[in-house]
C-alpha positions as CSV (number, residue, x, y, z in Angstrom):
1,M,0.0,0.0,0.0
2,T,1.5,3.3,-1.1
3,P,1.4,6.2,1.4
4,P,-1.7,8.4,1.1
5,F,0.4,11.6,0.7
6,H,3.9,12.6,-0.3
7,A,3.4,15.7,1.9
8,E,2.4,14.7,5.4
9,Q,1.9,16.1,8.9
10,I,2.3,14.1,12.1
11,G,-0.9,15.1,13.9
12,S,-0.8,17.6,16.7
13,L,-1.1,21.3,16.0
14,L,-0.5,24.3,18.3
15,R,-3.6,25.0,20.4
16,P,-5.1,28.5,20.3
17,A,-4.1,30.3,23.4
18,E,-7.7,30.5,24.7
19,L,-8.1,26.8,24.3
20,A,-4.9,25.9,26.1
21,E,-5.7,28.3,28.9
22,A,-9.2,27.0,29.3
23,R,-8.0,23.4,29.5
24,K,-5.3,24.4,32.0
25,N,-7.8,26.2,34.2
26,L,-10.3,23.3,34.2
27,S,-7.9,20.4,34.5
28,S,-7.4,19.0,38.0
29,N,-4.2,17.0,37.2
30,E,-0.9,17.6,35.5
31,A,-1.4,14.8,33.1
32,H,-4.2,12.6,31.9
33,S,-6.4,15.6,32.6
34,E,-10.1,15.2,33.4
35,I,-12.4,18.2,33.0
36,P,-15.1,18.5,35.8
37,Q,-18.4,17.6,34.3
38,E,-20.1,20.9,35.4
39,N,-17.6,22.8,33.3
40,K,-17.6,20.6,30.2
41,T,-20.4,22.3,28.3
42,S,-18.7,25.7,27.8
43,Y,-15.3,24.0,27.3
44,D,-16.6,21.6,24.7
45,K,-18.2,24.4,22.8
46,L,-14.8,26.2,22.6
47,E,-12.9,23.1,21.7
48,R,-15.3,22.2,18.9
49,Q,-15.0,25.7,17.5
50,C,-11.2,25.6,17.6
51,I,-11.2,22.2,15.8
52,A,-13.6,23.6,13.1
53,D,-11.3,26.5,12.6
54,V,-8.1,24.5,12.3
55,V,-9.8,22.0,9.9
56,H,-10.8,25.0,7.8
57,E,-7.2,26.2,7.8
58,Q,-6.0,22.9,6.5
59,L,-8.6,22.7,3.8
60,T,-7.8,26.2,2.7
61,G,-4.1,25.8,2.7
62,K,-4.2,22.3,1.1
63,I,-2.4,20.8,4.1
64,R,-2.9,17.0,4.3
65,P,-3.7,14.7,5.9
66,I,-6.5,16.6,7.7
67,T,-6.3,16.2,11.5
68,D,-8.2,17.7,14.5
69,G,-4.8,18.9,15.8
70,E,-5.3,16.5,18.8
71,Y,-7.2,19.4,20.4
72,G,-9.2,17.0,22.5
73,R,-6.2,15.8,24.4
74,T,-3.8,17.3,26.9
75,L,-1.1,15.0,25.8
76,F,-0.8,13.1,22.5
77,Y,-1.4,9.7,24.2
78,D,-4.3,10.8,26.5
79,G,-7.5,8.9,26.4
80,H,-6.8,5.5,25.0
81,F,-5.6,3.6,28.1
82,E,-7.7,5.6,30.5
83,K,-10.9,4.7,28.7
84,T,-10.1,1.0,28.4
85,P,-11.7,-1.3,31.1
86,G,-9.1,-2.8,33.3
87,F,-6.8,0.2,33.5
88,A,-6.5,2.8,36.3
89,V,-4.6,6.1,36.6
90,R,-1.8,6.0,39.2
91,N,0.7,8.6,40.5
92,I,4.0,6.9,40.9
93,Q,7.5,7.8,42.2
94,W,10.2,8.4,39.7
95,D,12.2,5.4,40.9
96,Q,9.4,3.2,39.8
97,L,10.3,3.9,36.1
98,R,12.9,1.9,34.3
99,T,16.5,2.8,35.2
100,N,18.0,5.4,32.9
101,F,14.6,5.9,31.2
102,P,15.3,8.9,28.9
103,T,12.0,10.6,29.6
104,T,12.6,10.9,33.4
105,Q,15.3,13.6,33.2
106,G,13.1,15.5,30.8
107,Y,10.1,15.6,33.1
108,L,12.3,16.5,36.0
109,K,13.6,19.5,34.0
110,L,9.9,20.5,33.5
111,Q,9.6,20.3,37.3
112,Y,6.9,17.6,37.4
113,S,6.5,16.5,41.0
114,K,5.2,13.1,40.1
115,R,4.7,10.8,37.1
116,T,1.2,9.8,36.2
117,V,0.8,6.4,34.4
118,V,-2.1,4.1,33.6
119,I,-1.6,0.5,34.9
120,A,-3.7,-2.6,34.6
121,T,-5.6,-3.2,37.8
122,A,-8.0,-5.8,36.4
123,K,-8.3,-7.8,33.2
124,I,-8.0,-5.6,30.1
125,K,-10.9,-5.7,27.6
126,Y,-12.3,-3.8,24.7
127,G,-15.1,-1.5,25.9
128,G,-15.7,0.5,22.7
129,S,-13.6,2.9,20.7
130,A,-11.6,5.4,22.8
131,Y,-11.3,8.0,20.0
132,M,-14.6,7.5,18.1
133,S,-16.0,10.9,19.3
134,E,-12.9,12.6,18.0
135,W,-13.3,11.0,14.6
136,L,-17.0,11.5,14.3
137,Y,-16.6,15.2,14.9
138,L,-13.7,15.6,12.5
139,R,-15.6,13.8,9.7
140,S,-18.7,16.0,10.4
141,L,-16.6,19.0,9.3
142,I,-15.7,17.8,5.8
143,P,-17.5,16.2,2.8
144,M,-17.7,12.4,2.9
145,E,-15.5,12.3,-0.3
146,K,-12.6,13.8,1.8
147,W,-12.8,11.4,4.7
148,A,-10.0,9.5,3.0
149,E,-7.8,12.6,3.4
150,C,-8.0,12.5,7.2
151,K,-5.7,10.8,9.8
152,L,-6.1,10.0,13.5
153,T,-3.3,9.2,15.9
154,I,-3.3,6.5,18.5
155,P,-0.6,5.8,21.2
156,S,1.5,2.7,21.0
157,P,0.4,-0.5,22.8
158,T,3.8,-0.6,24.5
159,W,3.6,3.0,25.8
160,I,3.0,2.3,29.5
161,H,4.8,-1.0,29.7
162,M,8.1,0.5,28.3
163,Q,8.2,3.1,31.0
164,M,7.7,0.8,34.0
165,K,10.2,-1.5,35.6
166,P,9.8,-5.2,34.6
167,H,6.4,-6.7,35.5
168,T,5.0,-3.5,37.1
169,A,2.7,-2.4,34.2
170,Y,0.0,-4.5,35.9
171,D,-0.5,-4.9,39.7
172,P,-0.8,-8.2,41.5
173,E,-4.6,-7.9,41.7
174,S,-5.0,-7.5,38.0
175,G,-4.9,-11.2,37.3
176,Y,-1.8,-10.8,35.1
177,T,1.3,-12.9,35.9
178,S,3.2,-12.4,32.6
179,D,3.8,-9.8,29.9
180,A,2.5,-12.2,27.3
181,T,-1.0,-12.3,28.7
182,Y,-1.0,-8.5,29.3
183,F,-0.1,-7.8,25.7
184,A,-2.5,-10.5,24.3
185,D,-5.4,-8.7,25.9
186,L,-4.2,-5.3,24.9
187,A,-3.9,-6.4,21.3
188,E,-7.6,-7.3,21.3
189,V,-8.3,-3.7,22.4
190,F,-6.3,-2.2,19.6
191,R,-7.8,-4.5,17.0
192,G,-11.2,-3.4,18.2
193,E,-10.2,0.2,17.9
194,L,-8.9,-0.2,14.4
195,L,-12.0,-2.2,13.2
196,A,-14.4,0.3,14.7
197,S,-12.6,3.2,13.2
198,Y,-12.6,1.6,9.7
199,D,-16.3,0.8,9.9
200,A,-16.9,4.5,10.7
201,G,-15.0,5.6,7.6
202,L,-11.5,6.3,9.0
203,H,-9.0,4.5,6.8
204,N,-5.7,6.2,7.8
205,V,-4.3,5.7,11.4
206,Q,-0.9,6.6,12.8
207,I,0.5,4.8,15.9
208,D,2.8,7.1,17.9
209,D,5.7,5.3,19.5
210,P,8.6,7.8,20.1
211,Q,9.9,5.4,22.8
212,L,11.0,2.8,20.3
213,T,14.0,5.1,19.5
214,Y,15.2,4.6,23.1
215,F,16.6,1.3,21.8
216,C,19.1,3.5,19.9
217,D,20.2,5.0,23.2
218,E,23.0,3.3,25.0
219,E,22.0,4.7,28.4
220,F,18.6,3.2,28.1
221,L,20.0,-0.2,27.1
222,R,22.3,-0.2,30.1
223,G,19.4,0.7,32.3
224,C,17.5,-2.3,31.0
225,R,20.3,-4.6,31.9
226,T,20.5,-3.0,35.4
227,D,16.8,-3.9,35.8
228,G,17.5,-7.5,34.8
229,Q,16.0,-7.1,31.4
230,D,17.6,-8.2,28.1
231,P,17.0,-5.2,25.7
232,D,17.0,-7.5,22.7
233,E,14.3,-9.7,24.2
234,L,12.4,-6.6,25.2
235,L,12.4,-5.2,21.6
236,E,11.4,-8.6,20.3
237,M,8.4,-8.7,22.6
238,Y,7.4,-5.2,21.6
239,I,7.5,-6.0,17.9
240,K,5.2,-8.9,18.5
241,A,2.9,-6.7,20.6
242,H,2.7,-4.2,17.7
243,N,2.1,-6.9,15.1
244,D,-0.6,-8.6,17.2
245,C,-2.5,-5.3,17.2
246,L,-2.5,-5.3,13.4
247,K,-3.8,-8.8,12.9
248,D,-7.1,-8.8,11.0
249,K,-6.5,-5.2,10.0
250,P,-9.0,-4.2,7.3
251,E,-7.3,-4.6,3.9
252,G,-8.2,-1.0,2.9
253,M,-6.8,0.6,6.1
254,H,-3.4,2.3,6.1
255,V,-1.6,2.2,9.4
256,G,1.8,3.7,10.0
257,V,4.1,4.2,13.0
258,H,5.8,7.4,14.0
259,L,9.2,7.3,15.7
260,C,10.9,10.4,17.1
261,R,13.1,11.2,20.1
262,G,10.7,13.3,22.2
263,N,8.9,16.5,21.6
264,A,8.3,18.4,24.8
265,P,7.7,22.2,25.0
266,Q,10.5,24.6,24.1
267,G,12.1,22.0,21.8
268,M,13.0,19.6,24.6
269,Y,14.0,16.1,23.4
270,F,14.7,12.9,25.4
271,S,17.2,10.8,23.5
272,S,19.7,10.7,20.7
273,G,21.1,8.0,18.4
274,S,21.1,6.7,14.9
275,Y,18.4,4.2,13.8
276,E,21.3,1.9,12.7
277,N,21.0,-0.7,15.5
278,I,17.3,-1.2,15.1
279,A,16.5,-0.3,11.5
280,K,16.9,-3.7,9.9
281,K,14.7,-5.4,12.5
282,L,12.0,-2.7,12.7
283,F,11.7,-2.1,8.9
284,N,11.5,-5.8,8.1
285,E,9.6,-7.2,11.0
286,L,7.0,-4.6,12.0
287,A,3.8,-5.0,10.0
288,Y,3.1,-1.3,9.5
289,N,2.6,0.1,6.0
290,T,4.6,3.3,6.7
291,F,7.4,4.5,8.9
292,Y,7.3,8.2,9.9
293,L,10.9,9.0,10.9
294,E,12.5,12.0,12.7
295,Y,15.3,13.3,10.5
296,D,15.4,17.1,11.2
297,T,18.8,17.2,13.0
298,E,22.0,15.2,13.4
299,R,20.5,13.7,16.5
300,A,18.8,11.1,14.4
301,G,22.0,10.1,12.5
302,S,22.5,9.7,8.8
303,F,20.2,8.2,6.1
304,A,22.3,5.1,6.0
305,P,19.9,2.9,8.0
306,L,17.3,3.5,5.2
307,R,19.2,0.9,3.1
308,F,17.3,-1.7,5.2
309,L,13.9,-0.5,4.1
310,P,12.2,-3.3,2.1
311,P,10.3,-2.5,-1.1
312,S,7.0,-3.4,0.5
313,K,7.2,-0.5,3.1
314,N,7.0,3.3,2.8
315,V,8.9,6.0,4.7
316,V,8.0,9.6,5.4
317,L,11.1,11.7,6.2
318,G,10.6,14.2,9.0
319,V,13.1,16.7,7.6
320,V,11.3,19.9,8.8
321,T,11.7,20.7,12.5
322,T,8.9,21.7,14.8
323,K,11.4,22.3,17.7
324,T,12.3,25.8,16.5
325,A,10.6,28.5,14.4
326,E,13.6,28.9,12.1
327,M,12.7,28.1,8.5
328,E,14.6,25.6,6.5
329,N,16.0,26.2,3.1
330,L,13.8,24.5,0.5
331,C,16.7,23.6,-1.8
332,I,18.8,22.1,1.0
333,L,15.7,20.0,2.1
334,K,15.4,18.7,-1.5
335,E,19.0,17.7,-1.6
336,R,18.6,15.8,1.7
337,V,15.5,14.0,0.5
338,E,17.2,13.0,-2.8
339,E,20.1,11.7,-0.7
340,A,17.7,9.5,1.3
341,I,16.0,8.3,-1.9
342,S,19.4,7.3,-3.3
343,M,20.2,5.4,-0.2
344,I,16.9,3.4,-0.3
345,A,17.3,2.7,-4.0
346,K,20.8,1.4,-3.5
347,G,19.7,-0.9,-0.6
348,Q,16.7,-2.2,-2.6
349,G,18.5,-2.5,-5.9
350,R,15.7,-0.5,-7.5
351,S,15.6,2.7,-9.5
352,R,15.1,6.1,-7.9
353,E,11.9,6.5,-9.8
354,D,10.4,3.4,-8.3
355,V,11.6,4.2,-4.8
356,M,10.1,7.7,-5.0
357,K,6.6,6.3,-5.0
358,S,7.0,5.0,-1.5
359,V,8.6,8.1,0.1
360,G,7.1,11.2,1.6
361,V,8.2,14.2,3.7
362,S,6.8,15.8,6.9
363,P,7.8,17.7,10.0
364,Q,9.8,15.4,12.4
365,C,6.9,15.4,14.9
366,G,3.7,17.3,15.8
367,F,3.7,21.0,16.6
368,S,2.3,20.5,20.1
369,S,2.5,17.0,21.5
370,S,1.0,18.5,24.7
371,S,-1.4,21.4,25.2
372,Y,1.4,23.1,27.2
373,G,3.1,24.6,24.2
374,G,5.4,23.9,21.2
375,G,8.9,24.6,19.9
376,I,11.1,27.6,20.6
377,G,9.6,30.7,19.1
378,M,6.9,28.6,17.4
379,D,3.5,30.4,16.9
380,K,0.5,29.9,14.7
381,E,1.9,31.8,11.7
382,K,5.2,29.9,11.8
383,M,3.4,26.6,12.1
384,W,1.4,27.2,8.9
385,E,4.5,28.4,7.2
386,K,6.3,25.2,8.1
387,L,3.4,23.0,6.9
388,G,3.4,25.0,3.7
389,L,7.1,24.4,3.3
390,V,6.5,20.6,3.6
391,R,3.7,20.9,0.9
392,D,6.0,23.0,-1.4
393,L,8.9,20.6,-0.9
394,A,6.7,17.7,-2.0
395,K,5.5,19.6,-5.0
396,M,9.1,20.3,-6.0
397,I,10.0,16.6,-5.8
398,W,6.8,14.9,-6.9
399,G,5.2,17.6,-9.0
400,N,1.4,17.3,-9.0
401,E,1.4,13.9,-7.4
402,V,1.5,15.1,-3.8
403,Q,-1.6,13.2,-3.0
404,R,-1.7,9.5,-4.0
405,E,-4.7,8.4,-6.1
């Protein structure tokens, strides 16, 4: 399945100031925020209007795929685990996270006093789509013939498990005694989410898993060993967990996975390292159609790991940064993308022309992975300028074929 677009965006968009402030004022928690019911009516009205406005901007500016900017979430991963029967929100101490977990230092810099996670306290089961309301409102704003031009994001099935020390993603009363049974039940939930979304007309989903790049980080790998966990075995388990979620995926549904190295306010990132150590395994064993990869700075390494991309997979190169407002040079971006295409072509033994069909460009991440803010100096005008740059870059490389038929 070819990528829906050669010019892509990753999902989250800067929240209007009034929306961010309203959510901050109404939320009772630093993360996984819940808005008190008595205040929801006025807030929901504001949120819906902001989503309608940002969808209009995308339609007018020919920015694709169309998203709701994740305006209904405080953090990009909010909602899925919290709404799934069997999970409960818990505040934990920092030492309960994996040793050398890259996100920990980042959150401490942000002066978070605690870490909020969602752990299994009972058997996990599918209780209905967690994000159906988001999709139904998004699709109500556009003609049915443009539903195929939309995308919704979902957090990774490994999101919580990877943060916690071994065997602590579920408590003793949950009924789980092994990671295998935990992920088996969680896979049923994700399969239910994908099928329900497809039946409701959503055919393009992105799984966000920035933590997979921690397997490129030597400090994290050492921390795993300190905790008595073989990092190679852990990665193997996570690949199986992802793939189990994709079993029985509708044939007409495109599902990609986004990898980056953290995208906190003011350009903060959590890890560094080339894809080299994990590229061959991920590209060839994960069952996703498309890989959305961070490639905006040297932090992600060179394009050399792309030689492992098989002909059956697509890659979207995140060469435009959301971490700063500084605009990239269009000609330099084109040279970088051509370098990447040449690397893939060499690895696959195919022509550049053939390879180009399976390549796209995008920002390296969303513009506001949390409602707390975006990159250094980033504002609404710069955000649209960056997305326009991605669109224009794709036109320069692919001409009028920015959107796949």
